[in-house]
C-alpha positions, 0 to 999 in steps of 0.5 A: 529511501528517497523522498520520490521512492516514499511518494511512489509507495504512498501513491501506489497504496492510495488506490483501493484496487492496488491494495487488493492486488497486494493483499491477493499476492500476500495470500498467494505469491507468484500469481499470473495476471489472469489469476489476479484479475479473477473476480475483480470488477475492473478490466484486464487492462486496468489491472495491468496498469495497476500492476505497472504502478505497483512495480514502479513503486517496487511493491511487486516484482515480476518474473517470466516463467515460460510464457507466463509472467508471475507477480510477487509481493515485495514488502520491503518498501512498505516496511521502510515507509513504516519504519522511517516515516510513520514511526515519527508519529509514535512520539506524539503524546496521546495524553495531550490529545486526550487532554485537548479532547477533555477540554473541548467537552468541558467547555461545551458547545460553542 
């Protein structure tokens, strides 16, 4: 995954409504725009813009079925970010953080 692809995933995931759309697709994949808009406090046009951003980040895939356009979750980029980028923080020793926190408490306020 390139740096620009990773940045596109993080940018897409940074928005609350995009995360809501991804969660809806996780629960029920292959939804139409109309169904995805149900109950959201934003306009249909705003949902469309969010779907475009998610598609550009490869987090969703859209397919035409007759006159409908169905949207499907693509979890691969999220998994790639988790595996390649977030995993680097697994090696941070939590004992060091705990010791630093304990030292701060032992010294007391300023």
